[in-house]
N, C-alpha and C positions, 0 to 999 in steps of 0.2 A: 369819261375816264374813271377808273376805279380809284378808291381812296386808300387802298392798302399800300404801304410803303414799298413792299416788294414789287408790286405792279408798277408803281411809279418809276422805280429803278429800272425795271425791265423795259419800260417805254424809253427811258433815256439811253439805255444800252442799245436798243434796237435802232434808235435814230442815229446814234454814233456809227453803228455798223453799216447802216444804209448809206450814210454820207461817204464812208470809206469805200464801200463797194462801188458806189457811183463814180468816185474819183478814179479808182483803179480800172474800172470798166471803160471809162471815157479815155483815159490815157492809153489803154491798150488799143481801143478802136482807132485813135489818132495814129498810133505806131503802125497799125495794119494799113491804114490809108496811105501813110507816107511810104511804106515799103512797096505798095502797089503802084505808086507813081514813078518809081525808079525805072529807068530804061536800060541800065546796064547790069549784066548778070553778076559781075564781081561785087559791086556795091550791095546789091540785093542779097547775095549769098552771105555776105559778112553780117548783115543785119538780121537775117533769118533766125539764128539761134537766140538772139536777144528777144525778138518778138515771140518766138515759140515759148520761151521761158515765161514771158508775161502771160501768155494764154494759159499755160499750165498752172500758173499760180492762181489765176481766176477760177479754174476748174477745181483746184485743191481747196480753195476757200468756199466753194459752192456758189460762187457768183454766177457762173455759167455751168451748164451740164458738161460732163466729160466727153460725151459724143459730139457736142457742138465744138468743143475745143479741138478734138481730133479732126473734125471737118474743116475748121478754120486753118489749121496747120497744113492739112493736105492740099487745100486750095492754094495756099501761099506757095507751097513747094512746087506744085504743078505750074504755077505762073512763073516762078523763077526758072524752072527747068525749060520752059518754053522760051524764055529770054535767051538762054544759053544756046538753043538750037537756031534762033534767028541770027545770032552773030556769026 
């Protein structure tokens, strides 16, 4: 590790950002997992905007790529629409 104070500060900031990004990423993955386990369309449809917002925030922060965010939201929407057709 370098001995410059600016470099030390950058390491501290980077560690803090990494911890924050890991937390938000894991929380979002858990929310996606929970919405996938739902069996009824109404409950899943109510949660979709909340989870989509979480995914968008990850993309905005740069934690995930914007195309990955779009793919995740698309897959969730497809899954929820399929639930509606089954019922």
